[in-house]
Structures are given as structure tokens and as C-alpha cells.
DOVEXTOR-306535 format. One record per residue (C-alpha): residue number from 0; residue in one letter; z, x, y. Coordinates in Angstrom, 1 decimal, padded with zeros to 4 digits. Layout:
N
+-----+------+--------+--------+--------+
| pos | code |      Z |      X |      Y |
+-----+------+--------+--------+--------+
| NUM |    A |      Z |      X |      Y |
...
+-----+------+--------+--------+--------+
// end
This chain:
215
+-----+------+--------+--------+--------+
| pos | code |      Z |      X |      Y |
+-----+------+--------+--------+--------+
|   0 |    M |  118.3 |  093.6 |  046.0 |
|   1 |    G |  120.9 |  096.1 |  047.3 |
|   2 |    K |  120.8 |  098.0 |  050.5 |
|   3 |    L |  118.3 |  100.8 |  050.8 |
|   4 |    D |  119.4 |  104.3 |  051.8 |
|   5 |    A |  117.6 |  106.1 |  054.6 |
|   6 |    K |  115.1 |  107.8 |  052.4 |
|   7 |    Q |  114.1 |  104.6 |  050.6 |
|   8 |    S |  113.9 |  102.8 |  053.9 |
|   9 |    R |  111.4 |  105.5 |  055.2 |
|  10 |    I |  109.3 |  105.1 |  052.1 |
|  11 |    V |  109.2 |  101.3 |  052.5 |
|  12 |    I |  108.3 |  101.6 |  056.1 |
|  13 |    M |  105.5 |  104.1 |  055.3 |
|  14 |    L |  104.2 |  101.7 |  052.6 |
|  15 |    L |  104.2 |  098.9 |  055.1 |
|  16 |    V |  102.4 |  101.0 |  057.7 |
|  17 |    A |  099.8 |  102.1 |  055.1 |
|  18 |    A |  099.3 |  098.4 |  054.1 |
|  19 |    V |  098.8 |  097.4 |  057.7 |
|  20 |    I |  096.3 |  100.2 |  058.2 |
|  21 |    I |  094.4 |  099.3 |  055.0 |
|  22 |    V |  094.3 |  095.6 |  056.1 |
|  23 |    A |  093.2 |  096.5 |  059.6 |
|  24 |    F |  090.5 |  098.7 |  058.3 |
|  25 |    R |  089.3 |  096.2 |  055.8 |
|  26 |    F |  089.2 |  093.2 |  058.1 |
|  27 |    G |  089.0 |  094.8 |  061.5 |
|  28 |    Y |  087.3 |  098.2 |  061.6 |
|  29 |    T |  084.7 |  097.2 |  059.0 |
|  30 |    T |  083.8 |  094.1 |  061.0 |
|  31 |    I |  083.7 |  096.0 |  064.2 |
|  32 |    T |  081.5 |  098.6 |  062.7 |
|  33 |    E |  079.1 |  096.0 |  061.4 |
|  34 |    K |  079.0 |  094.3 |  064.9 |
|  35 |    T |  078.4 |  097.7 |  066.4 |
|  36 |    D |  075.5 |  098.3 |  064.1 |
|  37 |    E |  074.0 |  094.9 |  065.0 |
|  38 |    V |  074.4 |  095.5 |  068.7 |
|  39 |    A |  072.8 |  099.0 |  068.3 |
|  40 |    A |  069.8 |  097.4 |  066.5 |
|  41 |    E |  069.5 |  094.8 |  069.2 |
|  42 |    N |  069.7 |  097.4 |  071.9 |
|  43 |    E |  066.9 |  099.4 |  070.2 |
|  44 |    V |  064.7 |  096.3 |  070.2 |
|  45 |    L |  065.5 |  095.5 |  073.8 |
|  46 |    S |  064.9 |  099.1 |  074.7 |
|  47 |    D |  061.4 |  099.1 |  073.1 |
|  48 |    K |  060.7 |  095.8 |  074.9 |
|  49 |    L |  061.8 |  097.2 |  078.2 |
|  50 |    S |  059.5 |  100.2 |  077.7 |
|  51 |    E |  056.6 |  097.9 |  077.0 |
|  52 |    L |  057.4 |  095.9 |  080.2 |
|  53 |    E |  057.7 |  099.0 |  082.2 |
|  54 |    Y |  054.3 |  100.2 |  080.9 |
|  55 |    V |  052.7 |  096.9 |  081.9 |
|  56 |    R |  054.3 |  097.2 |  085.3 |
|  57 |    D |  053.2 |  100.7 |  085.8 |
|  58 |    N |  049.6 |  099.9 |  084.7 |
|  59 |    A |  049.3 |  096.4 |  086.3 |
|  60 |    E |  046.3 |  097.3 |  088.4 |
|  61 |    Q |  044.4 |  098.7 |  085.5 |
|  62 |    F |  045.2 |  095.6 |  083.4 |
|  63 |    R |  044.1 |  093.3 |  086.3 |
|  64 |    A |  040.8 |  095.2 |  086.5 |
|  65 |    E |  040.2 |  095.0 |  082.8 |
|  66 |    L |  041.0 |  091.3 |  082.8 |
|  67 |    S |  038.6 |  090.7 |  085.7 |
|  68 |    A |  035.9 |  092.6 |  083.8 |
|  69 |    A |  036.5 |  090.6 |  080.7 |
|  70 |    L |  036.4 |  087.3 |  082.5 |
|  71 |    S |  033.2 |  088.4 |  084.3 |
|  72 |    G |  031.7 |  089.3 |  080.9 |
|  73 |    I |  032.6 |  085.9 |  079.5 |
|  74 |    E |  031.0 |  084.2 |  082.5 |
|  75 |    A |  027.8 |  086.2 |  082.1 |
|  76 |    V |  027.6 |  085.3 |  078.4 |
|  77 |    K |  028.3 |  081.6 |  079.2 |
|  78 |    Q |  025.5 |  081.5 |  081.8 |
|  79 |    K |  023.0 |  083.3 |  079.5 |
|  80 |    F |  023.3 |  080.8 |  076.7 |
|  81 |    A |  022.4 |  077.1 |  076.8 |
|  82 |    A |  025.2 |  074.6 |  076.4 |
|  83 |    D |  023.3 |  072.7 |  073.7 |
|  84 |    I |  019.9 |  072.6 |  072.0 |
|  85 |    K |  018.2 |  069.3 |  072.3 |
|  86 |    P |  014.5 |  068.3 |  071.8 |
|  87 |    Q |  014.0 |  067.2 |  075.4 |
|  88 |    K |  015.2 |  070.5 |  076.7 |
|  89 |    S |  013.0 |  072.4 |  074.2 |
|  90 |    I |  010.0 |  070.3 |  075.3 |
|  91 |    M |  010.6 |  071.1 |  079.0 |
|  92 |    M |  010.9 |  074.8 |  078.1 |
|  93 |    L |  007.5 |  074.6 |  076.3 |
|  94 |    R |  006.0 |  072.8 |  079.3 |
|  95 |    E |  007.1 |  075.7 |  081.5 |
|  96 |    L |  005.7 |  078.1 |  078.9 |
|  97 |    E |  002.3 |  076.4 |  079.1 |
|  98 |    T |  002.2 |  076.7 |  082.8 |
|  99 |    A |  003.5 |  080.3 |  083.0 |
| 100 |    A |  001.2 |  081.7 |  080.3 |
| 101 |    D | -001.8 |  079.4 |  080.8 |
| 102 |    M | -001.3 |  078.4 |  077.2 |
| 103 |    N | -002.2 |  075.2 |  075.3 |
| 104 |    I |  000.5 |  074.1 |  072.9 |
| 105 |    I | -001.0 |  072.0 |  070.1 |
| 106 |    N |  001.9 |  071.2 |  067.8 |
| 107 |    I |  005.7 |  071.4 |  067.9 |
| 108 |    G |  008.0 |  071.5 |  064.9 |
| 109 |    F |  011.8 |  071.1 |  065.4 |
| 110 |    N |  014.4 |  072.4 |  062.9 |
| 111 |    E |  018.0 |  071.6 |  062.2 |
| 112 |    T |  020.6 |  073.5 |  064.3 |
| 113 |    E |  022.3 |  076.3 |  062.4 |
| 114 |    N |  025.8 |  077.6 |  063.1 |
| 115 |    I |  025.8 |  081.4 |  063.4 |
| 116 |    F |  029.2 |  082.2 |  064.8 |
| 117 |    T |  032.6 |  080.5 |  065.2 |
| 118 |    S |  035.4 |  082.4 |  067.1 |
| 119 |    S |  038.9 |  082.8 |  065.8 |
| 120 |    F |  040.3 |  082.1 |  069.3 |
| 121 |    V |  040.3 |  078.7 |  070.9 |
| 122 |    N |  040.1 |  077.5 |  074.5 |
| 123 |    E |  042.7 |  075.4 |  076.4 |
| 124 |    A |  041.4 |  072.2 |  074.6 |
| 125 |    G |  042.0 |  073.9 |  071.2 |
| 126 |    D |  038.2 |  074.3 |  070.5 |
| 127 |    P |  036.7 |  077.6 |  069.3 |
| 128 |    A |  033.6 |  079.2 |  070.8 |
| 129 |    I |  030.6 |  078.2 |  068.6 |
| 130 |    A |  027.2 |  079.8 |  068.7 |
| 131 |    N |  024.2 |  077.8 |  067.2 |
| 132 |    K |  020.6 |  078.6 |  066.6 |
| 133 |    S |  017.6 |  076.4 |  066.3 |
| 134 |    V |  014.1 |  077.5 |  065.4 |
| 135 |    L |  011.2 |  076.0 |  067.3 |
| 136 |    N |  007.8 |  076.2 |  065.6 |
| 137 |    I |  004.6 |  075.8 |  067.7 |
| 138 |    S |  000.9 |  076.1 |  067.3 |
| 139 |    Y | -000.9 |  077.5 |  070.4 |
| 140 |    K | -004.2 |  078.5 |  071.9 |
| 141 |    T | -004.5 |  081.0 |  074.8 |
| 142 |    S | -006.1 |  084.1 |  076.0 |
| 143 |    Y | -004.9 |  087.6 |  075.2 |
| 144 |    E | -003.4 |  087.8 |  078.7 |
| 145 |    G | -001.8 |  084.5 |  078.2 |
| 146 |    L | -000.3 |  085.7 |  075.0 |
| 147 |    K |  001.3 |  088.7 |  076.8 |
| 148 |    K |  002.6 |  086.4 |  079.5 |
| 149 |    S |  004.1 |  084.0 |  076.9 |
| 150 |    L |  006.1 |  086.9 |  075.4 |
| 151 |    E |  007.3 |  087.9 |  078.9 |
| 152 |    F |  008.3 |  084.3 |  079.5 |
| 153 |    I |  010.3 |  084.1 |  076.3 |
| 154 |    N |  012.1 |  087.5 |  076.9 |
| 155 |    S |  013.0 |  086.6 |  080.5 |
| 156 |    Y |  013.9 |  082.9 |  080.1 |
| 157 |    G |  017.2 |  081.8 |  081.7 |
| 158 |    D |  018.7 |  080.5 |  078.4 |
| 159 |    Y |  018.6 |  083.2 |  075.8 |
| 160 |    M |  015.9 |  083.0 |  073.1 |
| 161 |    N |  013.8 |  085.4 |  071.1 |
| 162 |    L |  010.6 |  085.4 |  069.1 |
| 163 |    E |  011.2 |  085.3 |  065.3 |
| 164 |    S |  007.6 |  085.5 |  064.2 |
| 165 |    I |  004.1 |  085.2 |  065.5 |
| 166 |    T |  000.6 |  084.9 |  064.0 |
| 167 |    S | -002.7 |  085.1 |  065.9 |
| 168 |    S | -006.4 |  085.0 |  065.2 |
| 169 |    Y | -009.4 |  085.5 |  067.5 |
| 170 |    N | -012.0 |  082.8 |  068.0 |
| 171 |    Q | -015.4 |  084.5 |  068.8 |
| 172 |    E | -016.9 |  081.3 |  070.1 |
| 173 |    T | -014.2 |  080.5 |  072.6 |
| 174 |    G | -012.9 |  084.0 |  073.2 |
| 175 |    L | -009.3 |  082.7 |  072.8 |
| 176 |    L | -006.5 |  083.4 |  070.4 |
| 177 |    M | -005.0 |  080.7 |  068.1 |
| 178 |    G | -001.9 |  081.0 |  066.0 |
| 179 |    N |  001.7 |  080.0 |  065.5 |
| 180 |    M |  005.1 |  081.1 |  066.9 |
| 181 |    S |  008.6 |  080.7 |  065.7 |
| 182 |    I |  011.1 |  080.8 |  068.6 |
| 183 |    N |  014.8 |  081.2 |  068.1 |
| 184 |    M |  016.8 |  079.1 |  070.6 |
| 185 |    Y |  020.5 |  079.7 |  071.0 |
| 186 |    S |  023.4 |  077.7 |  072.4 |
| 187 |    L |  027.1 |  078.4 |  073.0 |
| 188 |    T |  029.9 |  075.9 |  073.3 |
| 189 |    G |  033.6 |  076.3 |  073.9 |
| 190 |    L |  033.4 |  078.4 |  077.1 |
| 191 |    G |  033.3 |  075.5 |  079.6 |
| 192 |    K |  029.5 |  075.2 |  080.2 |
| 193 |    M |  028.3 |  071.6 |  080.0 |
| 194 |    Y |  024.9 |  070.4 |  078.9 |
| 195 |    E |  022.7 |  068.8 |  081.5 |
| 196 |    N |  019.6 |  066.7 |  080.7 |
| 197 |    P |  016.5 |  068.3 |  082.1 |
| 198 |    R |  014.7 |  066.6 |  085.0 |
| 199 |    V |  011.3 |  065.3 |  084.0 |
| 200 |    D |  009.0 |  065.2 |  087.0 |
| 201 |    G |  005.2 |  064.9 |  087.2 |
| 202 |    I |  004.5 |  063.5 |  083.8 |
| 203 |    G |  002.4 |  060.3 |  084.0 |
| 204 |    L |  002.1 |  057.5 |  081.6 |
| 205 |    S | -000.6 |  057.0 |  078.9 |
| 206 |    K | -001.1 |  060.7 |  078.0 |
| 207 |    D | -002.4 |  061.8 |  074.7 |
| 208 |    N |  000.7 |  064.1 |  074.7 |
| 209 |    I |  002.9 |  065.6 |  077.3 |
| 210 |    F |  000.9 |  068.8 |  077.2 |
| 211 |    G | -002.5 |  067.2 |  077.6 |
| 212 |    T | -004.4 |  065.5 |  080.3 |
| 213 |    M | -004.5 |  061.8 |  081.3 |
| 214 |    R | -006.8 |  059.6 |  079.3 |
+-----+------+--------+--------+--------+
// end
């Protein structure tokens, strides 16, 4: 290859410069642009996160109050429902009902416990909150005033329950009402309340039944 004159030299140099620019653009500028776009996207995400954190900071007192109210609500619900439904607890409740309403409970029918709700969230042990229902069927005899007192007792009992159905008929000879009741009893587990066996006091031995008198 012979020597290049000045004009040809300038052309070669311009071509080399153009090649360098093209290579730099292809492998440098494009990469930098892509990185810039990535950083911009990350900055946008971080900016949104910062805005969320600033909102939480600015409204911290409100969130604390709402959290406290939610915890109080959970505690109220926990205290309102029994931790479990067992025959011995149901029997003690009926004994209290007899005393409060001057009612004679003749027969008791227990039913299987039915699940009515399971939460999607879990507690620290990984267990969901579970609500159960059990229907207690009883046959009773009482006065009209006793019947009203029994309804008040059921509505105001410490562990939540309600009356599903009731039948009643009047006996002219005794002046008393006789009939049947179906009482829904509810329990709630998974919120930390533990079942405690009821204390049984004042029930002697050799009774016809726990609701009757000594033989």
C-alpha cells in the first residue's frame, strides 16, 4: 500500500473516527442508556415506597389508635364467645338457667358441633380463628314468668348463644307451660382464649338427675 496523500489521510482518519463513534455508541452509550432506564425505574419504586413511609410516619398516631381499637374489638369478641363447647359446660349452663328462671328441665339433647366460620388469617402458632356452633335441645316446664326469665337469661349469658326455636303449651291443671327449646351455643378458637372446665359445686350423690332432688 503506497503512501496516502493529505486528502486521503483525512478521509481515513474521518472513517476511523466514525467507526470509533459507532462502536462507542453501540457498546457504550446504549448500555449506559439501559442502565439509566433501570436506575430511573428503581428510583421511581423507591420514591413510591418513600412516599408510603412518609404517609405512615405522618399518620402514626391515627394508625396506633386504629390498631388499638382493632385489638380491643378482638378482645371483646374473644371474651364474648366460649373457648369450646362441651357437655359439662352446657349442663352447668342449664343448671344456672333452671335457677335463674325457676324452670324444670326435663330432658337434654346434645348435637354434633358444626363449623360455621374459618378465618383466612392465622395466629402466631399458625392456627386460623374457627367459629363453631352446637345446638342444645331441651324439654322444659315453667311458668309464664319463668319462660320470660329464661329468654332474658339466654340473651344476656356471658358466652354468646341464642334461641333457634321454641314451642310451648299451657297445662290448665298445673297452670304451667311445657315445651321444647333449641339453643344455639357458639365457640371461637384461635384468638388465645383457653377452655376451662366448670366447677361443679353443691351437687350431691344419688340424684335422679342433676336437675332433680335427692332420693
